[in-house]
NUTIKE-568488 format. One record per residue (C-alpha): x, y, z. Coordinates in steps of 0.001 Angstrom, whole numbers. Each point is the difference from the previous one (the first is absolute). Layout:
% residues N
+---------+---------+---------+
!       X !       Y !       Z !
+---------+---------+---------+
!       X !       Y !       Z !
...
+---------+---------+---------+
***
This chain:
% residues 452
+---------+---------+---------+
!       X !       Y !       Z !
+---------+---------+---------+
!   36123 !   -9500 !  -25925 !
!   -2600 !    1351 !   -2401 !
!    -603 !    3774 !     -94 !
!   -2978 !    1393 !    1854 !
!   -2292 !    1113 !   -2800 !
!   -2621 !    1401 !    2302 !
!   -2129 !    1995 !   -2360 !
!    -718 !   -1505 !   -3432 !
!   -1070 !    2243 !   -2852 !
!   -3742 !     639 !     317 !
!   -2326 !    -739 !   -2823 !
!   -3013 !    2078 !    -977 !
!   -2434 !   -2414 !    1586 !
!    1970 !   -1069 !    3051 !
!    1195 !    2370 !    2729 !
!    3607 !    -313 !    1123 !
!     491 !   -2675 !    2633 !
!    2532 !     274 !    2772 !
!    1798 !   -2989 !    1405 !
!    1575 !     165 !    3434 !
!    2926 !   -2457 !     -80 !
!     706 !   -1851 !    3217 !
!    3313 !     711 !    1556 !
!     332 !    3506 !   -1424 !
!     998 !    2314 !    2785 !
!   -1533 !    3043 !   -1735 !
!   -2922 !    -236 !   -2426 !
!     480 !    2113 !   -3123 !
!   -1538 !    3426 !     -73 !
!   -2008 !    -991 !   -3047 !
!   -2126 !   -1958 !    2418 !
!   -1529 !    3319 !     988 !
!   -3065 !    -251 !   -2143 !
!   -1017 !    3250 !   -1584 !
!    3139 !    1697 !    1203 !
!     395 !    2373 !   -2916 !
!   -2597 !    1278 !   -2390 !
!   -3795 !    -432 !    -111 !
!   -1631 !   -3401 !      78 !
!   -1421 !   -1512 !   -3110 !
!   -3693 !     283 !    -461 !
!   -1950 !   -3116 !     772 !
!    2410 !   -1169 !    2687 !
!   -1404 !     383 !    3510 !
!    2391 !     287 !    2886 !
!    -730 !   -2284 !    2925 !
!    1915 !    2212 !    2442 !
!      73 !    3707 !     624 !
!    2931 !    1805 !   -1586 !
!    1726 !    2583 !    2161 !
!    2743 !    2516 !    -729 !
!    3328 !    -800 !    1673 !
!    3043 !    2228 !     255 !
!    3066 !   -2167 !    -535 !
!    3402 !    1269 !    1133 !
!    3079 !   -1969 !    -947 !
!    3360 !    -195 !    1731 !
!    1314 !    2968 !   -1981 !
!   -2762 !    2307 !    1182 !
!   -1866 !     -61 !   -3311 !
!   -3778 !      37 !     329 !
!   -2778 !   -1119 !   -2295 !
!   -3777 !    -195 !     388 !
!   -1404 !   -3296 !   -1214 !
!   -3383 !   -1671 !     169 !
!    -292 !   -3534 !    1289 !
!   -2633 !   -2300 !    1402 !
!      80 !   -1851 !    3270 !
!    1039 !   -3336 !   -1487 !
!    2793 !    1615 !   -1982 !
!    1420 !    1554 !    3163 !
!    -333 !   -3330 !    1789 !
!    2020 !   -1736 !   -2725 !
!    2540 !    2796 !     -22 !
!     624 !     145 !    3745 !
!   -1067 !   -3461 !    1129 !
!   -2442 !    1463 !    2537 !
!   -3321 !   -1634 !     886 !
!   -3263 !    1854 !    -459 !
!    -429 !     610 !    3736 !
!    3242 !    2008 !      63 !
!   -1144 !    2188 !   -2885 !
!   -3204 !     661 !    1916 !
!    2098 !    1771 !    2612 !
!     970 !    2602 !   -2617 !
!   -3564 !     692 !   -1103 !
!    -595 !    3756 !     571 !
!   -3696 !    -679 !     582 !
!     657 !   -2290 !    2968 !
!    1179 !    1475 !    3304 !
!    2697 !   -2527 !     854 !
!    2302 !     507 !    2998 !
!    3687 !     762 !    -407 !
!    1727 !   -3085 !   -1369 !
!    3492 !   -1030 !   -1131 !
!      73 !   -3521 !   -1442 !
!    3050 !   -1872 !   -1232 !
!    -755 !   -2550 !   -2711 !
!    2082 !   -2251 !   -2217 !
!     556 !    2531 !   -2790 !
!   -1481 !    3253 !    1291 !
!    -645 !    2209 !    3016 !
!   -3487 !    1417 !     496 !
!     -66 !    3464 !    1574 !
!   -3137 !    1643 !    1372 !
!    1138 !    2850 !    2233 !
!   -2286 !    3018 !     153 !
!    -180 !    1440 !   -3540 !
!    2751 !   -2303 !   -1325 !
!   -1444 !   -3063 !   -1731 !
!    2728 !   -1741 !   -1940 !
!    1450 !   -3322 !   -1112 !
!    3772 !    -283 !     178 !
!    1841 !   -2641 !   -1983 !
!    3715 !    -526 !    -425 !
!     -24 !    2237 !   -3084 !
!   -2921 !    2429 !     100 !
!   -2648 !    1738 !    2101 !
!   -3678 !     -15 !    -986 !
!   -2200 !    2754 !    1422 !
!   -3761 !    -327 !    -212 !
!   -1054 !    3531 !    1049 !
!    2569 !    2073 !   -1861 !
!   -2620 !    2613 !    -979 !
!    -367 !    1032 !    3637 !
!    1710 !    3330 !     677 !
!    1299 !   -1267 !    3328 !
!    1962 !   -2729 !   -1826 !
!    1882 !    2421 !   -2282 !
!    2644 !     950 !    2611 !
!     573 !   -3691 !     685 !
!     536 !    -729 !   -3700 !
!    2497 !    2842 !    -305 !
!    1883 !   -1133 !    3094 !
!      67 !   -3628 !   -1184 !
!    1338 !     990 !   -3420 !
!    2663 !    2167 !    1625 !
!    1116 !   -2891 !    2208 !
!      77 !   -2435 !   -2919 !
!    2005 !    2374 !   -2185 !
!    2511 !     475 !    2813 !
!     162 !   -3766 !     545 !
!     619 !    -543 !   -3714 !
!    2797 !    2552 !       6 !
!    1622 !   -1715 !    2974 !
!    -418 !   -3338 !   -1741 !
!    1634 !    1322 !   -3174 !
!    2871 !    1354 !    2031 !
!     508 !   -3455 !    1516 !
!    -141 !   -1707 !   -3363 !
!   -3550 !   -1303 !     234 !
!   -1995 !    -357 !   -3177 !
!   -3217 !    1927 !    -490 !
!   -3172 !   -1904 !     804 !
!   -2894 !    -468 !   -2405 !
!   -1868 !    2808 !   -1775 !
!   -3784 !     198 !    -294 !
!   -2273 !     263 !   -2997 !
!    1843 !   -1903 !   -2749 !
!     801 !   -3635 !    -706 !
!    3661 !    -898 !     201 !
!    1790 !   -3337 !     213 !
!     509 !   -1343 !    3487 !
!    1926 !   -3116 !    -911 !
!     733 !   -1937 !   -3086 !
!   -2804 !   -2364 !     941 !
!   -2420 !    2938 !     351 !
!     746 !    2084 !   -3057 !
!   -3469 !    -566 !   -1432 !
!   -1895 !     784 !    3188 !
!   -2078 !    3179 !    -551 !
!    -409 !    2266 !    2979 !
!   -2457 !    2708 !     989 !
!    2533 !    1130 !    2575 !
!    3596 !     296 !   -1019 !
!    1947 !   -3096 !     846 !
!    3034 !    -280 !    2209 !
!    3276 !   -1580 !    -876 !
!     917 !   -2511 !    2624 !
!    3631 !    -193 !    -940 !
!    2110 !     977 !    2960 !
!   -2901 !       1 !    2450 !
!    1646 !   -2536 !    2266 !
!    3212 !    2016 !      11 !
!   -1928 !    3189 !     806 !
!   -1807 !   -1659 !    2886 !
!    3214 !   -1415 !    1406 !
!    1567 !    3445 !    -117 !
!   -2999 !    1434 !    1805 !
!     -68 !   -2639 !    2702 !
!    3750 !     -96 !     521 !
!    1236 !    3525 !     319 !
!   -1700 !    1924 !   -2801 !
!   -1411 !    3405 !     886 !
!   -2825 !    -281 !   -2519 !
!   -3157 !   -1267 !    1756 !
!   -2390 !   -2427 !   -1688 !
!   -2724 !    1548 !   -2119 !
!   -2834 !   -1250 !    2208 !
!    1590 !    1566 !    3096 !
!     290 !    3377 !   -1715 !
!   -3664 !    -138 !   -1009 !
!   -1084 !   -1275 !    3424 !
!    1919 !    2784 !    1733 !
!   -1645 !    2590 !   -2245 !
!   -3432 !   -1386 !     950 !
!     854 !      99 !    3706 !
!    1339 !    3542 !    -292 !
!   -3144 !    1186 !   -1778 !
!   -2371 !   -1637 !    2492 !
!    1885 !     953 !    3170 !
!     677 !    3563 !   -1161 !
!   -3629 !     501 !   -1005 !
!   -1237 !   -1132 !    3399 !
!    2644 !    2046 !    1805 !
!    -907 !    3188 !   -1899 !
!   -3687 !    -588 !     620 !
!     664 !    -509 !    3697 !
!    2080 !    3189 !     194 !
!   -2711 !    1991 !   -1761 !
!   -2612 !   -1295 !    2415 !
!    2237 !     818 !    2952 !
!     525 !    3582 !   -1205 !
!   -3746 !     396 !    -355 !
!    -915 !   -1686 !    3268 !
!    2086 !    1984 !    2492 !
!   -1517 !    3451 !    -769 !
!   -3517 !   -1441 !      -1 !
!     529 !   -1707 !    3354 !
!    1531 !    3107 !    1544 !
!   -2891 !    2104 !   -1226 !
!   -2494 !   -2454 !    1432 !
!    1779 !      87 !    3349 !
!    -306 !    3771 !     156 !
!   -3587 !     188 !   -1242 !
!   -2518 !   -2813 !     -59 !
!   -2393 !     493 !   -2890 !
!   -1950 !   -2113 !   -2445 !
!    2273 !     973 !   -2908 !
!    3187 !    -899 !    1871 !
!   -1487 !   -3288 !    1189 !
!    -960 !    -931 !   -3579 !
!    3520 !     741 !   -1278 !
!    1563 !   -2165 !    2687 !
!   -2473 !   -2791 !    -722 !
!     989 !     -30 !   -3684 !
!    3698 !      31 !     894 !
!    -481 !   -2931 !    2352 !
!   -1811 !   -1989 !   -2706 !
!    2853 !     598 !   -2447 !
!    2514 !    -918 !    2694 !
!   -1681 !   -3349 !     590 !
!     -78 !    -742 !   -3742 !
!    3657 !     899 !    -594 !
!    1126 !   -1935 !    3063 !
!   -1764 !   -3091 !   -1301 !
!    1678 !     264 !   -3396 !
!    3433 !     534 !    1526 !
!    -559 !   -2931 !    2337 !
!    -831 !   -2284 !   -2943 !
!    3176 !     943 !   -1877 !
!    2065 !    -463 !    3158 !
!   -1536 !   -3413 !     695 !
!     671 !   -1133 !   -3577 !
!    3680 !     965 !     161 !
!     305 !   -1591 !    3431 !
!   -1566 !   -3199 !   -1332 !
!    2612 !    -149 !   -2768 !
!    2835 !     565 !    2464 !
!   -1253 !   -2856 !    2167 !
!    -109 !   -2495 !   -2889 !
!    3309 !    -778 !   -1718 !
!   -1697 !   -2236 !   -2549 !
!   -2170 !    2840 !   -1268 !
!    3066 !    2209 !    -326 !
!    1878 !   -2751 !   -1838 !
!   -2850 !    -188 !   -2539 !
!     688 !    3618 !    -972 !
!    3462 !    -724 !   -1398 !
!   -1332 !    -156 !   -3547 !
!    3258 !     752 !   -1803 !
!    1735 !   -2789 !    1893 !
!   -2712 !   -2494 !    -899 !
!     -10 !    1210 !   -3602 !
!    3731 !    -574 !    -309 !
!    -324 !   -3503 !    1425 !
!   -2742 !    -865 !   -2484 !
!    2040 !    1488 !   -2811 !
!    2997 !   -2106 !     968 !
!   -2143 !   -3119 !      80 !
!   -1390 !     773 !   -3434 !
!    3433 !     619 !   -1427 !
!    1248 !   -3270 !    1434 !
!   -2903 !   -1891 !   -1644 !
!     549 !    1519 !   -3471 !
!    3787 !    -235 !    -261 !
!    2598 !   -2436 !    1218 !
!    2390 !    1190 !    2674 !
!    3740 !    -406 !    -329 !
!    2119 !   -1727 !    2594 !
!    1093 !    3212 !    1655 !
!   -3596 !    1132 !     562 !
!    -866 !   -3427 !    1376 !
!    2836 !     240 !    2479 !
!   -1118 !    3462 !    1087 !
!   -3555 !   -1194 !     527 !
!    1201 !   -3041 !    1913 !
!    2107 !    2260 !    2212 !
!   -2951 !    2307 !     638 !
!   -2246 !   -2974 !     834 !
!    2642 !   -1424 !    2303 !
!     433 !    3342 !    1762 !
!   -3742 !     402 !     357 !
!    -298 !   -3507 !    1465 !
!    2724 !     746 !    2521 !
!   -1729 !    3268 !     967 !
!   -3288 !   -1837 !     477 !
!    1689 !   -2629 !    2175 !
!    1585 !    2685 !    2181 !
!   -3345 !    1716 !     496 !
!   -2238 !   -3076 !     233 !
!    -538 !     480 !    3743 !
!   -1636 !    3414 !    -591 !
!   -2456 !   -1230 !   -2608 !
!     967 !    2785 !   -2444 !
!    3298 !     737 !   -1669 !
!    2086 !    3083 !     548 !
!    -206 !     838 !   -3697 !
!   -3786 !     407 !     251 !
!     424 !    2383 !    2892 !
!    2457 !    2028 !   -2067 !
!   -2393 !     -54 !   -2941 !
!   -2781 !    1698 !    1949 !
!    2279 !    2320 !    1937 !
!      63 !    2615 !   -2765 !
!   -3788 !      87 !    -305 !
!    -392 !    -123 !    3765 !
!    2138 !    3117 !     390 !
!   -2047 !    1740 !   -2686 !
!   -3298 !    -835 !    1670 !
!    1283 !     927 !    3453 !
!     882 !    3509 !   -1200 !
!   -3546 !     695 !   -1161 !
!   -1474 !   -1817 !    2975 !
!    1753 !    2546 !    2207 !
!   -1388 !    2828 !   -2137 !
!   -3592 !   -1227 !      30 !
!     280 !    -819 !    3703 !
!    1120 !    3572 !     648 !
!   -3022 !    1286 !   -1912 !
!   -2244 !   -2211 !    2097 !
!    1617 !    1299 !    3195 !
!    -606 !    3592 !   -1110 !
!   -3638 !    -804 !    -646 !
!    -234 !   -1673 !    3395 !
!    1441 !    3129 !    1611 !
!   -2550 !    2124 !   -1845 !
!   -2739 !   -2376 !    1095 !
!    1119 !     413 !    3620 !
!     -62 !    3775 !    -406 !
!   -3545 !    -214 !   -1349 !
!   -1020 !   -2216 !    2912 !
!    1617 !    2406 !    2487 !
!   -1884 !    2889 !   -1566 !
!   -3243 !   -1953 !     229 !
!     672 !    -712 !    3663 !
!     727 !    3678 !     610 !
!   -3233 !     996 !   -1770 !
!   -1953 !   -2526 !    2046 !
!    1507 !    1376 !    3201 !
!    -944 !    3522 !   -1010 !
!   -3542 !   -1093 !    -819 !
!    -276 !   -1829 !    3320 !
!    1172 !    3120 !    1815 !
!   -2613 !    2100 !   -1784 !
!   -2616 !   -2571 !     870 !
!    1043 !     105 !    3669 !
!    -274 !    3780 !       5 !
!   -3477 !    -214 !   -1463 !
!   -1016 !   -2532 !    2639 !
!    1302 !    2263 !    2787 !
!   -1895 !    2919 !   -1450 !
!   -3102 !   -2164 !     -16 !
!     490 !    -822 !    3691 !
!     383 !    3704 !     884 !
!   -3085 !     966 !   -1963 !
!   -1999 !   -2820 !    1556 !
!    1046 !    1130 !    3491 !
!    -942 !    3591 !    -784 !
!   -3367 !   -1134 !   -1305 !
!    -627 !   -1961 !    3200 !
!     775 !    3039 !    2168 !
!   -2176 !    2313 !   -2077 !
!   -2827 !   -2505 !     287 !
!     287 !     310 !    3802 !
!    -539 !    3764 !    -281 !
!   -2932 !    -630 !   -2311 !
!   -1556 !   -2192 !    2708 !
!     174 !    2900 !    2485 !
!   -1572 !    2313 !   -2546 !
!   -2717 !   -2550 !    -671 !
!    -851 !    -341 !    3663 !
!    -398 !    3727 !     505 !
!   -1934 !     316 !   -3225 !
!   -2852 !   -2186 !    1177 !
!   -3354 !    1747 !     513 !
!    -317 !    -797 !    3723 !
!    -189 !    2107 !    3125 !
!    3367 !     582 !    1715 !
!     606 !    2310 !    2938 !
!    3216 !    1179 !   -1635 !
!   -1977 !    1604 !   -2787 !
!   -2335 !    1718 !    2463 !
!    2894 !    1401 !    1965 !
!    1816 !     921 !   -3269 !
!   -2828 !    2294 !    -898 !
!     445 !    1825 !    3292 !
!    3815 !      78 !     395 !
!     979 !     328 !   -3703 !
!    2394 !   -2161 !   -2204 !
!    2777 !    -792 !    2502 !
!    -985 !   -3583 !     741 !
!    -648 !    -669 !   -3691 !
!    3486 !    1177 !    -910 !
!    1508 !   -2079 !    2793 !
!   -1806 !   -3038 !   -1351 !
!    1209 !     585 !   -3566 !
!    3557 !     731 !    1096 !
!     191 !   -2929 !    2370 !
!   -1290 !   -2408 !   -2646 !
!    2551 !    1266 !   -2567 !
!    2905 !    -248 !    2431 !
!   -1116 !   -3462 !     992 !
!     -21 !   -1102 !   -3665 !
!    3496 !    1410 !    -555 !
!    1231 !   -1714 !    3152 !
!   -1432 !   -3322 !   -1153 !
!    1638 !     413 !   -3440 !
!    3406 !     681 !    1573 !
!    -371 !   -2983 !    2294 !
!    -924 !   -2257 !   -2964 !
!    2995 !    1149 !   -2105 !
!    2388 !    -392 !    2932 !
!   -1279 !   -3501 !     634 !
!     477 !    -883 !   -3721 !
!    3622 !    1162 !      62 !
!     625 !   -1794 !    3267 !
!   -1330 !   -3200 !   -1558 !
!    2115 !     752 !   -3165 !
!   -3057 !     153 !   -2179 !
!     981 !    3514 !   -1107 !
!    3334 !    1673 !    -690 !
+---------+---------+---------+
***
C-alpha cells in the first residue's frame, strides 16, 4: 500500500493542494488550511477562518485557525452540522452522534468531540474557561489512570509525528496519533478496564458544564424570587410588581432552556442507535484493525483468533435473532446510557425546581388577584352606601325646595304669630325621616347580601 502523501511541497506559483484519501478514518491535520501562520498574499480564502481551541487526550490545549472545509475534512461532519456551532445563530440544544465525531451545542458549550481531541469554537468566552479547566483536569486524571493500567499515551497536538510506517511522510497541522495498541486499549476499556473512552470523558464534561450552569442559574433566580414575592404579598406597589414581572420573564426563559436540554438527553436515551454512534473509540479501533489487515499479512494464529471471534459473534446473533438486536449491542450502549441517565436526573431535578418556583409565582399572583378583588368589592360597597346617602339627602332637599317656593301658605302666616316652633318641627321631622330611610336602605342591602 502506497504511503499517503497528502500535502505535496508547494511551489511559488501554486498553493498547496490537499487530497482527502478515501478510506482514511481520520484526515490529516494538515488538511486544516491556514492552520498555522498568516496566509500568503494573493491567495483568497473561500471560507471564513475561525479560531478553534483544540484539547488532546492528555489535556494539552492549543489555539489554531481553520476554515469550515478544513474542519469538515478533519471531523467528517457535513456543513449543516457545523452550522449548529455558529455563535451567530441561535440554535437549540443539540447532541449529535456522527461517524467520526460528536457535535455538542449545550448552552455555552459548542464543541466537536472526536476519538482523540475536542475542538471548541467559542474558547474566548469567559463562561467557557471553567469548562476548559475542568475538561483538562479530567483528561489528565484519565491519562494517569491509563498509564497506571499500562495504556500508552494518546496523540499530542501541534507537531507532525509518524502515525504508521505508511504515514511517515504525512504532514500534520494537529499532532498525529499513534494507532499502535488502539485495539488493545479499546478492548481493555470495554471488557473490564476502569479507564473510560476519551469521547465519554469529554461528553461528560460538556454535560456537567451545561447542567451545572443551568442549575446555578435556577438557584440564583430562586433566591431572588422568594424575597420579591413575599414583599409583593405584604405590599402591592408598582415597584414590587415590576420586579416580579422581570423575575417571571427570566423564569420562563430559563425553564425553556432547561426543557430543551432535558428533551435532547431524553431523545438520546430513547434511541439506542444514536447512542451507538457515539462510541468513536470503538469504531476507530475497528477501522484501524481493518487497515492493518489490508497492509500486512496475518499469521495463522491471528486467522484462527479472528475465525473464532466471527464464529462466536455468529452464534450470539443466532441466539438473539428473535429480538432483532444482539445482546452485545445492548451492552455497548449500557455504559453511555448510564452516563446520560445520571445527568438526565440532574437536569430533570432542575426543571422540577423551576416548576415549583413557577407554581409559587402563580400562587402569589392568585393571592394578589384575590386581594385586589377584595379591595374592589370594598370600593363597590362604599359606592352603594354613598349612593344611598345621596338619595336620602335628596329627599330632604325636596322638602326644603317645597317650602322655599314663593307661594302663600297658612303655615307661614301662623308661624309669624306663634313663633318658630312649627318650623323647627318641620326641619327636625324631615331630618329624622331621612335618617330613618337611610337605615332602612342599609338594612335592606345587608339582608339581600349586597353589603357586608
